[in-house]
N, C-alpha and C positions, 0 to 999 in steps of 0.2 A: 320610192323609189329609191332607196337606198344602195351603194353598194359599198363594202369593205374590203379593203386591200391594207395586207396584212404581211407585212415584210417584217424577218426575224431571221437571226443568226443561223448559220449553217448548223445541220444536227438541232436544232431546238428542236423542233416537231416533227416527230415520223409522221408515215399515212395516218396511223392509227390515231395520235394525236391532233392531225389536221383536221380528220373528220368530225372529231369530237368538237373539236373548236371551231366547224363551222358549221355544226347544227346546232350549238349555244349563240352565235352569232347571228345565226338565221334567225332564232327564235326572238332577242333584242332587235332586229329589224322589225319584225311581225311586231313585236311592242311598242318600239318608235312610230310605226305607221299607224297607231292607235286600236291594234288588235286584228288588223287586215289580213287573218287567217283564212284566204282566200286563195283559190289555184290563182290568181291575176296578182295579189300580196306575196304570195311565193314566188310566182315568175319573176318579179324586181326586185327580189333581193337577193343578191351576189355576194359570194365572198370569193377574192383571189389570194393566193397566197402568192408571195415574193419570198424565196430564201436569197440571203447575201451571202456571197463565197467567201472563207477564210481571209482574214486581209482588206476584207470590203467596205468593213464599218468601222472609222473610227470613234473614240468616245474619250474627249480630252487629250487630245494627241497620239493616241495608242491604238493598235489596233487589237488589242486583247483585253481581256476582262478587267483591270486595275480599276475604272470609274464605271463599271459596268455593276448595276444591283440583283441580284436572283429577282427574278429566274431566268435573266439573262436580256438579251435587246429585243423589242416589240415596237416597232412604229406601226399604227393602225391609220389608217387614211378612213374616214368615212364620207364621202361625195353624197352630200343631200341637196334638192331643189331649194334654192332660195326661198326665205319664208316658210322653212316646214314647221321649223321650233323656232321656238321662245329660248333664254339664256339658260330658264331652270329647268331645261328639257335635253338642251346639249350635256349639261352638267350630269345629268341621271344619265345619260351616254358615256360619258368619260369614263365613271362609274362601271355601268354596265359589263363594259367591252373587256377593264381593269381585270373584275371579278371573273370574267371568263376566262381570263388566258392565265391567271390563279388558279384556278378551278381545274385546268387542265394540266399547268405546271405548277405545283404547289412551290411555294413559298414560304419563310418564314424569317422572322428578326427584323427590324427597325427598317430596314431598308429595302423589304421585299415590295417589290412594284414598281420602285421609284425609275426602273429605267423601262416603265411599259409607257409608253407616250401615246396618245391616243388623238387627232387631230380632226374636228369637224371643218369640211370645205361645204361652202355655199357656191351651187352653181346657178350663177344668175339666170333669173326665167327668160326663156329664152332662147338658152342655150342649152337645151338638151333635147334629145331627137331620140325616136323611136320608129322603126320601119321608113326611115328617110324625112319623118317630118317631125316639126317641133312640136312637142306638146310642153304643156304648161303645168302649174302644180294644181289645175282644178283638172286637166286630164287625168292624169297622177292619182289622184284620188278618183277617182269616176272609173279607172282600171282598177283600183284593188281594191272597190267597192266599197268605199267609206262615204259614207252619207255626206249631204255637204251643209249640215243642221246643227253640225258639231261645234262644241267651243275652238276644237284646235283648228278647224275651216273659218269658224267665225275670225280666230286670233289673225291668222295669214290673208284674210280679205282685207281686215284692218290694217294691218302691216302694209299691203303693196298699196291702199285706200292715200296712206300717210306719203308713202314714198313716191306717188304719181303728184298730190299734193305740194309735195316739197321741190321737184322736178319742174314743177309748171312753174312755184315762185321764183325757180333759177335761171327759167329761160331754157332749158334741155326743149330739145324740138321733140314733137311730139312720137316720131318713131325712130325713137334712139334706141328703143327696147328695154328689157327689164322691167316689164310691168304687165300684169295678168290683161290681155285684150277686151275683159268688158271692165276694165277699170274705168271711170272719168276723168280724161286729161286736164 
């Protein structure tokens, strides 16, 4: 259930480029979800575009392009549920998103892509909802059709089990949130 928000400089993406990039980013989200190329997986793969007006995005104290590398300014925020991926998988996503932008907006030279920033935001368990109901990472996996027997799901379960133990050891209240409901407390 990732959501990608792409902020870019005014005029850097026309309608055709946005459509191309949206398709590429959607495929990345499907790959991120472990290949959940299902109606449920695609329904949760959202791409939002936000164009910044001229003079609204400054770098190095300048509104111009003096400190901007080709192909231009791009800030991509990837919102994912907490426990969704490990550090290595996040690094893959950073690279995949940068490659997608460079495929749509080719650039060359030693600084190419240096002004493309990709930030992965983990939304704490219990803070994501759909249809007015809080959903867990386990609910999301079920919604997109991923089995709960794979290595990624096992990693997520181990992550939340360790988090539950750490919270319990620190004396957090059992209902503080941020844990799977089926995790021991």
